[in-house]
N, C-alpha and C positions, 0 to 999 in steps of 0.2 A: 810250690809258687814262687819263683823268680825270674827277673827282668833284666837278664845279663845284658844286652843293648844298652837299657835305661838307664842300669848303674857303672858300665865301663864309657857312658858318655858322662856323666859327673864325673867321676874318676879322673878323665882327661881335662874336663871345660871347667867345672868348678868343684876340685878336691876339698877344700877348706868346708863347702858345704855338705858334703857328704859326710866327712869326720866329725862333723856335729852331728849329723846324723845316728850316726855311731856310738856315737857317746852317749846320746837322748835315749837309744835303744838296744841295749848292747846284746836283749837278749833274740834280736832279732837280725844276727848275722845270716843266716842263707838267704833271708829278704833283700839284705842288703851289700851281697857280695855277687860280683862279674862271674866268679868262676863258675863252670858250667858243672854241676853233680852229676857223678854215675851211680849208676844205679839207686835205689831209693832212700831219696836224702831223709836224714833225721828231722823230721817235724816238730822242733820245739815249740809250745805254745807260747805267743808273743804278750807278755801282760800290756794290756792297755792298746791292744791290736789296730782298735781303731784309728785312736790318734794318732798312732805309728804309721798307717796308713794315710790318711789323712795330712799329715808331713810329709811324706816322700814324695807324696801327690803334689803339692803346692813347693815344693823345693822345687821337682821335674820339671814343673808346667814353666815358671819362669826361666830354667837352664834352657829347656827345651824349645821354647820360643825366642828367646835371645839368639841360640844357635839359625835355627829357621831364619830368623830376620838379618843374621849376618851372610849366611850361603842366600839368599833372596836377594841381597844388596849384589854381592859377589858374580854370582849371573846375571842378574840385571846389568851390570856394568858389562862384561862379557859379551852378554846376548847384543848389545849397544855396540860394541867394537867389532865384533863378528860382522854387523850388518853393513856399519860403513866401509867394511872392509871387500865385503861384496860388492857393495851398491858403485865402490870406486874401480873394482875391478870389471863390472858389465859397462862401466861407464867410458872407461878406457878403449877397453874391446868395442864398444860401439861405434866411440869417437873414431878412432883408428880406424875403422872397417870402412867407415863412411866416408872418411876423408878421403882415405884412399880410391874408393869407387871414385867421388867427386875429382878428383882430380887426374883419373884414367880418362874419364867423359871429357872434361876440359883438354885432352891431351897434352899434359904438362908430367902426366907418371912417366918413371923412371927406375931403371933397379933399383938406386939407393934409396927411394920414396917406399919404392915396395919393400924392400927391407926393414925401413923404419917400420914402417907400416903392418908386417907379418911381425917385428919384435914387439909393439906395441899391444899387439892382440894375444900374444905370447906371457907379455904382463898380464894383461887382464886376466888370463886363464890362470895363471899362476897366484896371485893373489887370491882368488876361488879357491883356489884347493889349500893355500895355506887359511885361509878362514875357515873351511872346512875341518883341516886338523886341530885346529883351537876350538872349535863347537866341541870335540867328542874328548874323553878320557882316554888311557893307555890302552884299556879293554875294549873301547869303542864304544861306549855309551854315550852317548849325548847330553851329556850333562849341562851344555848350555844354551838348550832347548825350552821352547814355551811350555812344553807340556811340564818341562821339571820346575820350571818356575813356577806355573800352575799349581803344582801338588805341595810345594813350598807358601806359597801364598793360603791354599787350603787348610795347612799344618794351621798355620798362624790365627787362622778366626777357628779350628778344633779347638787350640789350646786357651783362648780369651774364655771360650763358651765351657771348656772347662774349668779353667779358672772363678767362673760366674758361679756352676753348679757347689762347688766346692765353700763360695762365700756364703749362699745359701743354706747350706748344712745346718749354719749354725741355726736358722730358723726354720729349715726342715729336713732333719737328718736323713741321708740318702742310706741306704742298704748297702753293707759290707759286698755283695756282689754286683754293684755298681760302681764301690768305689776299686775293685779290682779291676773291673772292666775298663775303669779310666787308667789305670796303670796297664793293663794289655795295649792299650790304643796308645798309649806315650811310649811303650818299650817299640812297637810298631815304627813310631816316629822319629824314636832315638836309630834306629836300625838305619831306616831310610839317612838320615843326617851321618851317622858313619859310613855311608856309603858315598856318600856325595864330596863328605870332607877329605877320604882316602883317594877320590878319582882325581 
C-alpha cells in the first residue's frame, strides 16, 4: 500500500506537514514514501495504523483542496484571457470583412483599403491561433479547457466530502477499507494535480 503521487505532492507543496507525519509515525516509512518499490515491499505493521491513516488523510485533504483551488483559479483566469483573445480576433476579422465589403459596395474601395482589410482579417486569425496555442500545454493537452476546470471543481467538492466523512469518524468510525479507499481517491487527485502543475 503506497501513494506515490499523493506523497510526491506533499513533498512539493507541504514538506513540513509531511515531515511532521514522518516524525509522528516512524514505522510508516513505506506508506509515507514517494519512491516506487520494486518487487515485494516489506510491509511492517504500523502501530496505531488507523490513527496514521486518518492523520495522512486529513493532511492530504487540506493540501489537495488548496492545490486544486489554486489550479482552478489559474485555469479560470487563463480561460477568461483566451476567451477575450478569441472574441477580439473574431471581432476584428468580422469588422474588417464587413467594412471592406461596405466600402466596395459604395464604390470607395481602393487597393490600399483592400490591403488594410486583408491585414486586419489576418490579424484576427493570428490572434485566434495564439489563443489556441495558450490554451494547450506543450504536450498538446487543452489545460485551459472547461472540462479540466470542471474536473478541478469536482475534485474540490470530493475533498470536502472526504473531510466531512473523516470528521464524522469520531462519532461513527469508518472501516479501514474506507480509509484506504479515500487515500486511493486522493492519490488519483494528486496525479491529476501533478499533471496540470507540470503542464
